[in-house]
C-alpha positions as CSV (number, residue, x, y, z in Angstrom):
1,R,26.1,29.9,-46.7
2,V,29.0,28.3,-45.0
3,G,29.1,25.6,-47.4
4,V,29.6,27.7,-50.5
5,Q,32.1,29.6,-48.5
6,A,34.1,26.5,-47.9
7,I,34.2,25.2,-51.3
8,E,35.0,29.1,-52.6
9,S,37.9,29.0,-50.4
10,V,39.8,26.3,-51.6
11,R,42.4,26.3,-54.4
12,A,41.0,26.2,-58.0
13,G,42.3,23.4,-59.9
14,W,42.6,20.8,-57.1
15,G,41.3,22.2,-54.1
16,V,38.7,19.7,-51.9
17,S,36.2,20.8,-49.5
18,V,35.0,18.1,-47.1
19,A,31.6,18.4,-45.2
20,I,31.5,16.8,-42.2
21,G,28.1,15.3,-40.6
22,A,24.5,16.0,-42.1
23,G,22.7,19.3,-42.9
24,A,19.4,19.9,-41.8
25,A,16.7,17.7,-43.2
26,G,15.9,19.0,-46.6
27,E,18.8,21.5,-46.6
28,C,20.2,22.2,-50.2
29,L,23.5,23.9,-51.0
30,E,23.3,26.2,-54.1
31,I,26.9,26.6,-55.7
32,P,27.8,28.5,-58.6
33,A,28.5,26.2,-61.6
34,I,31.9,28.1,-62.4
35,T,33.1,27.3,-58.7
36,V,33.1,23.4,-59.9
37,L,34.0,24.0,-63.2
38,N,37.3,25.3,-62.4
39,G,38.4,22.4,-60.6
40,R,37.2,22.8,-57.0
41,S,35.7,19.8,-55.6
42,W,32.9,19.1,-52.9
43,K,33.1,15.9,-50.8
44,G,30.8,14.8,-48.1
45,S,31.7,12.4,-45.0
46,M,28.6,11.4,-43.2
47,L,29.2,8.9,-40.3
48,G,33.2,8.7,-40.9
49,D,34.9,7.8,-44.0
50,V,36.1,4.4,-43.2
51,R,37.2,1.4,-45.6
52,P,35.2,-1.4,-43.5
53,R,37.3,-4.3,-44.8
54,S,40.6,-2.7,-44.1
55,E,40.4,-0.3,-41.3
56,L,37.4,-1.8,-39.0
57,P,39.7,-4.5,-37.7
58,G,42.1,-2.0,-36.4
59,L,39.6,0.3,-34.7
60,I,37.8,-2.9,-33.0
61,D,41.6,-3.6,-31.5
62,L,41.6,0.1,-30.5
63,V,38.5,-0.1,-28.6
64,M,39.2,-3.5,-26.9
65,D,42.7,-2.5,-25.7
66,G,40.7,0.8,-24.2
67,Q,42.5,3.2,-26.6
68,L,39.5,4.4,-28.5
69,Q,36.7,5.5,-26.5
70,L,32.8,5.0,-27.7
71,E,30.9,6.2,-24.9
72,P,31.7,9.9,-24.8
73,P,29.6,11.0,-27.9
74,I,26.5,9.1,-26.7
75,T,23.8,11.5,-25.4
76,N,21.0,9.2,-25.4
77,R,20.0,5.5,-24.8
78,L,16.4,4.7,-26.0
79,P,14.6,1.4,-26.3
80,L,13.4,0.5,-29.7
81,E,9.7,1.5,-28.9
82,R,11.1,5.1,-28.6
83,I,13.2,5.1,-31.8
84,N,11.1,8.1,-33.5
85,E,11.9,10.3,-30.4
86,G,15.6,9.7,-31.2
87,I,15.2,10.4,-34.7
88,D,13.3,13.7,-34.0
89,A,16.0,14.6,-31.5
90,M,18.7,14.0,-34.2
91,L,16.7,16.2,-36.7
92,K,16.6,18.9,-34.3
93,G,20.2,18.8,-33.6
94,E,19.3,17.9,-29.8
95,T,21.6,14.9,-29.8
96,I,25.1,14.0,-30.9
97,R,24.5,10.0,-30.9
98,T,21.6,7.9,-29.7
99,V,22.0,4.3,-29.0
100,V,18.7,2.1,-29.5
101,V,18.8,-0.7,-27.1
102,F,16.6,-3.6,-28.0
């Protein structure tokens, strides 16, 4: 219901609602057709919205200079043999980011 409320709350004609992240596996969003027919838009952003060729070099520079920290969102580190546990934890919403070490 939150997704429907989000798109219905933006301005008719040019409003854009942006969903960040991912919903639960198999989750659907049912939006009345008139909501999008009157000019509202729905946009998703999963794992960020970066243009790799133009923006990634700058992000790498920030990391190398210590201005952007990548460690805080990491909640788990698992060996490759336990990757299925990491996927299960992600689907259950038990982890923010799992790094697979191999």
